[in-house]
MIDREN-75310 format. One line per field, with one value per atom (N, C-alpha, C): atom name; x, y, z; residue number from 1. Coordinates in steps of 0.05 Angstrom, whole numbers, padded with zeros to 5 digits. Example, Ala and Ser with C-alpha at 12.3 -4.5 7.8 and 13.67 -1.06 7.14 Angstrom:
<nodes>
atomo	(N / CA / C / N / CA / C) .
east	(00264 / 00246 / 00264 / 00257 / 00273 / 00258) .
north	(-00114 / -00090 / -00066 / -00045 / -00021 / 00001) .
up	(00156 / 00156 / 00156 / 00142 / 00143 / 00157) .
num	(1 / 1 / 1 / 2 / 2 / 2) .
</nodes>
This chain:
<nodes>
atomo	(N / CA / C / N / CA / C / N / CA / C / N / CA / C / N / CA / C / N / CA / C / N / CA / C / N / CA / C / N / CA / C / N / CA / C / N / CA / C / N / CA / C / N / CA / C / N / CA / C / N / CA / C / N / CA / C / N / CA / C / N / CA / C / N / CA / C / N / CA / C / N / CA / C / N / CA / C / N / CA / C / N / CA / C / N / CA / C / N / CA / C / N / CA / C / N / CA / C / N / CA / C / N / CA / C / N / CA / C / N / CA / C / N / CA / C / N / CA / C / N / CA / C / N / CA / C / N / CA / C / N / CA / C / N / CA / C / N / CA / C / N / CA / C / N / CA / C / N / CA / C / N / CA / C / N / CA / C / N / CA / C / N / CA / C / N / CA / C / N / CA / C / N / CA / C / N / CA / C / N / CA / C / N / CA / C / N / CA / C / N / CA / C / N / CA / C / N / CA / C / N / CA / C / N / CA / C / N / CA / C / N / CA / C / N / CA / C / N / CA / C / N / CA / C / N / CA / C / N / CA / C / N / CA / C / N / CA / C / N / CA / C / N / CA / C / N / CA / C / N / CA / C / N / CA / C / N / CA / C / N / CA / C / N / CA / C / N / CA / C / N / CA / C / N / CA / C / N / CA / C / N / CA / C / N / CA / C) .
east	(03808 / 03803 / 03776 / 03757 / 03734 / 03726 / 03719 / 03711 / 03701 / 03709 / 03689 / 03687 / 03667 / 03662 / 03647 / 03650 / 03626 / 03626 / 03649 / 03646 / 03635 / 03646 / 03627 / 03595 / 03588 / 03572 / 03548 / 03563 / 03554 / 03546 / 03569 / 03574 / 03546 / 03542 / 03522 / 03498 / 03497 / 03470 / 03470 / 03483 / 03482 / 03468 / 03478 / 03474 / 03441 / 03440 / 03413 / 03385 / 03396 / 03380 / 03376 / 03398 / 03399 / 03379 / 03384 / 03370 / 03339 / 03322 / 03303 / 03292 / 03308 / 03301 / 03289 / 03314 / 03307 / 03286 / 03279 / 03258 / 03224 / 03237 / 03206 / 03204 / 03229 / 03222 / 03216 / 03224 / 03210 / 03184 / 03175 / 03148 / 03128 / 03138 / 03131 / 03124 / 03142 / 03148 / 03124 / 03129 / 03117 / 03080 / 03067 / 03045 / 03040 / 03061 / 03058 / 03047 / 03067 / 03059 / 03029 / 03019 / 02991 / 02968 / 02981 / 02956 / 02965 / 02987 / 02997 / 03005 / 03018 / 03018 / 03062 / 03062 / 03085 / 03105 / 03098 / 03121 / 03132 / 03108 / 03127 / 03133 / 03134 / 03151 / 03174 / 03187 / 03211 / 03223 / 03249 / 03267 / 03284 / 03295 / 03311 / 03303 / 03270 / 03269 / 03257 / 03241 / 03238 / 03257 / 03292 / 03324 / 03329 / 03319 / 03323 / 03310 / 03280 / 03265 / 03269 / 03273 / 03279 / 03317 / 03331 / 03362 / 03359 / 03331 / 03325 / 03331 / 03346 / 03351 / 03321 / 03317 / 03294 / 03297 / 03269 / 03268 / 03233 / 03231 / 03202 / 03196 / 03172 / 03159 / 03140 / 03134 / 03113 / 03090 / 03064 / 03040 / 03046 / 03050 / 03054 / 03069 / 03092 / 03106 / 03092 / 03076 / 03063 / 03040 / 03023 / 03010 / 03017 / 03042 / 03059 / 03062 / 03077 / 03078 / 03049 / 03026 / 03005 / 03003 / 03004 / 02992 / 03007 / 03035 / 03041 / 03054 / 03050 / 03034 / 03008 / 02987 / 02968 / 02966 / 02983 / 02979 / 03003 / 03014 / 03034 / 03018 / 03002 / 02980 / 02962 / 02952 / 02927 / 02943 / 02968 / 02979 / 02987 / 03000 / 02994 / 02969 / 02945 / 02927 / 02913 / 02921 / 02917 / 02929 / 02957 / 02977 / 02962 / 02944 / 02941 / 02918 / 02896 / 02878 / 02880 / 02908 / 02912 / 02927) .
north	(-02581 / -02589 / -02602 / -02607 / -02618 / -02647 / -02660 / -02688 / -02700 / -02722 / -02726 / -02758 / -02770 / -02801 / -02818 / -02842 / -02861 / -02843 / -02849 / -02835 / -02811 / -02788 / -02770 / -02766 / -02779 / -02785 / -02793 / -02824 / -02828 / -02816 / -02807 / -02795 / -02767 / -02751 / -02737 / -02745 / -02767 / -02783 / -02787 / -02797 / -02807 / -02778 / -02755 / -02730 / -02725 / -02732 / -02711 / -02735 / -02756 / -02783 / -02781 / -02770 / -02761 / -02741 / -02729 / -02693 / -02694 / -02717 / -02717 / -02738 / -02763 / -02777 / -02758 / -02744 / -02713 / -02713 / -02693 / -02681 / -02701 / -02720 / -02742 / -02746 / -02754 / -02756 / -02730 / -02711 / -02689 / -02688 / -02687 / -02686 / -02716 / -02738 / -02759 / -02745 / -02738 / -02730 / -02701 / -02689 / -02666 / -02670 / -02694 / -02697 / -02723 / -02738 / -02753 / -02734 / -02710 / -02687 / -02683 / -02668 / -02659 / -02681 / -02711 / -02729 / -02730 / -02731 / -02745 / -02773 / -02778 / -02803 / -02808 / -02818 / -02813 / -02831 / -02857 / -02874 / -02865 / -02846 / -02835 / -02812 / -02806 / -02779 / -02785 / -02806 / -02819 / -02820 / -02800 / -02791 / -02817 / -02827 / -02843 / -02875 / -02880 / -02895 / -02896 / -02874 / -02866 / -02860 / -02855 / -02849 / -02876 / -02897 / -02920 / -02937 / -02933 / -02940 / -02930 / -02911 / -02881 / -02900 / -02907 / -02918 / -02948 / -02960 / -02987 / -02990 / -03015 / -03005 / -03011 / -02996 / -03001 / -03030 / -03045 / -03060 / -03073 / -03086 / -03096 / -03116 / -03098 / -03114 / -03134 / -03156 / -03180 / -03170 / -03184 / -03176 / -03178 / -03219 / -03225 / -03205 / -03194 / -03167 / -03147 / -03135 / -03114 / -03115 / -03140 / -03149 / -03146 / -03160 / -03156 / -03135 / -03107 / -03085 / -03068 / -03076 / -03064 / -03074 / -03095 / -03103 / -03091 / -03102 / -03085 / -03053 / -03039 / -03010 / -03003 / -03021 / -03027 / -03028 / -03052 / -03050 / -03027 / -03014 / -02993 / -02974 / -02967 / -02933 / -02954 / -02973 / -02981 / -02981 / -02992 / -02982 / -02967 / -02942 / -02920 / -02903 / -02903 / -02901 / -02910 / -02939 / -02940 / -02937 / -02931 / -02919 / -02892 / -02878 / -02852 / -02851 / -02875 / -02874 / -02885 / -02899 / -02904 / -02883) .
up	(00422 / 00402 / 00405 / 00384 / 00388 / 00394 / 00411 / 00412 / 00396 / 00383 / 00358 / 00365 / 00349 / 00345 / 00367 / 00368 / 00385 / 00417 / 00429 / 00449 / 00456 / 00446 / 00448 / 00441 / 00423 / 00422 / 00449 / 00454 / 00475 / 00503 / 00507 / 00528 / 00531 / 00498 / 00500 / 00502 / 00496 / 00503 / 00517 / 00539 / 00564 / 00583 / 00577 / 00590 / 00586 / 00557 / 00547 / 00562 / 00558 / 00573 / 00600 / 00626 / 00650 / 00646 / 00638 / 00641 / 00645 / 00624 / 00608 / 00632 / 00647 / 00667 / 00689 / 00698 / 00720 / 00711 / 00689 / 00700 / 00698 / 00686 / 00693 / 00723 / 00733 / 00762 / 00779 / 00771 / 00787 / 00779 / 00759 / 00754 / 00768 / 00771 / 00786 / 00816 / 00826 / 00847 / 00862 / 00839 / 00845 / 00837 / 00827 / 00826 / 00847 / 00859 / 00890 / 00908 / 00905 / 00933 / 00924 / 00905 / 00896 / 00906 / 00896 / 00909 / 00933 / 00947 / 00982 / 00978 / 00956 / 00962 / 00964 / 00988 / 01003 / 00989 / 00975 / 00969 / 00941 / 00928 / 00912 / 00914 / 00937 / 00938 / 00949 / 00953 / 00965 / 00941 / 00939 / 00916 / 00913 / 00936 / 00932 / 00915 / 00917 / 00913 / 00879 / 00875 / 00846 / 00829 / 00843 / 00821 / 00810 / 00834 / 00833 / 00813 / 00807 / 00790 / 00758 / 00760 / 00739 / 00728 / 00737 / 00730 / 00723 / 00726 / 00713 / 00681 / 00673 / 00643 / 00631 / 00610 / 00599 / 00583 / 00576 / 00575 / 00578 / 00554 / 00557 / 00578 / 00585 / 00606 / 00596 / 00614 / 00598 / 00620 / 00611 / 00627 / 00661 / 00662 / 00690 / 00708 / 00698 / 00710 / 00711 / 00698 / 00697 / 00719 / 00724 / 00739 / 00768 / 00769 / 00796 / 00807 / 00787 / 00798 / 00798 / 00794 / 00791 / 00825 / 00819 / 00853 / 00882 / 00874 / 00887 / 00909 / 00878 / 00882 / 00892 / 00885 / 00908 / 00931 / 00945 / 00966 / 00980 / 00967 / 00973 / 00983 / 00967 / 00973 / 00987 / 00995 / 01005 / 01038 / 01046 / 01073 / 01076 / 01060 / 01066 / 01074 / 01062 / 01071 / 01102 / 01103 / 01135 / 01150 / 01144 / 01167 / 01166 / 01152 / 01159 / 01175 / 01180 / 01194 / 01221 / 01227 / 01253 / 01264) .
num	(1 / 1 / 1 / 2 / 2 / 2 / 3 / 3 / 3 / 4 / 4 / 4 / 5 / 5 / 5 / 6 / 6 / 6 / 7 / 7 / 7 / 8 / 8 / 8 / 9 / 9 / 9 / 10 / 10 / 10 / 11 / 11 / 11 / 12 / 12 / 12 / 13 / 13 / 13 / 14 / 14 / 14 / 15 / 15 / 15 / 16 / 16 / 16 / 17 / 17 / 17 / 18 / 18 / 18 / 19 / 19 / 19 / 20 / 20 / 20 / 21 / 21 / 21 / 22 / 22 / 22 / 23 / 23 / 23 / 24 / 24 / 24 / 25 / 25 / 25 / 26 / 26 / 26 / 27 / 27 / 27 / 28 / 28 / 28 / 29 / 29 / 29 / 30 / 30 / 30 / 31 / 31 / 31 / 32 / 32 / 32 / 33 / 33 / 33 / 34 / 34 / 34 / 35 / 35 / 35 / 36 / 36 / 36 / 37 / 37 / 37 / 38 / 38 / 38 / 39 / 39 / 39 / 40 / 40 / 40 / 41 / 41 / 41 / 42 / 42 / 42 / 43 / 43 / 43 / 44 / 44 / 44 / 45 / 45 / 45 / 46 / 46 / 46 / 47 / 47 / 47 / 48 / 48 / 48 / 49 / 49 / 49 / 50 / 50 / 50 / 51 / 51 / 51 / 52 / 52 / 52 / 53 / 53 / 53 / 54 / 54 / 54 / 55 / 55 / 55 / 56 / 56 / 56 / 57 / 57 / 57 / 58 / 58 / 58 / 59 / 59 / 59 / 60 / 60 / 60 / 61 / 61 / 61 / 62 / 62 / 62 / 63 / 63 / 63 / 64 / 64 / 64 / 65 / 65 / 65 / 66 / 66 / 66 / 67 / 67 / 67 / 68 / 68 / 68 / 69 / 69 / 69 / 70 / 70 / 70 / 71 / 71 / 71 / 72 / 72 / 72 / 73 / 73 / 73 / 74 / 74 / 74 / 75 / 75 / 75 / 76 / 76 / 76 / 77 / 77 / 77 / 78 / 78 / 78 / 79 / 79 / 79 / 80 / 80 / 80 / 81 / 81 / 81 / 82 / 82 / 82) .
</nodes>
């Protein structure tokens, strides 16, 4: 018997979405390795970020994220120098 209905559609959509997220995650990690950005190579961190629910992010939150990522990058660079 072929499963039908909304529950089947939702399960298929979820698996397609997870596949897309996994592909996107691999691309980020590959680019991070290419440019030697250690915190973006952290698979657990990136999986957590990818799994966050999609939502509209206001400009203030984006600025805070930009500041945080800049700080992480700068800290990584300073650690390489010491």
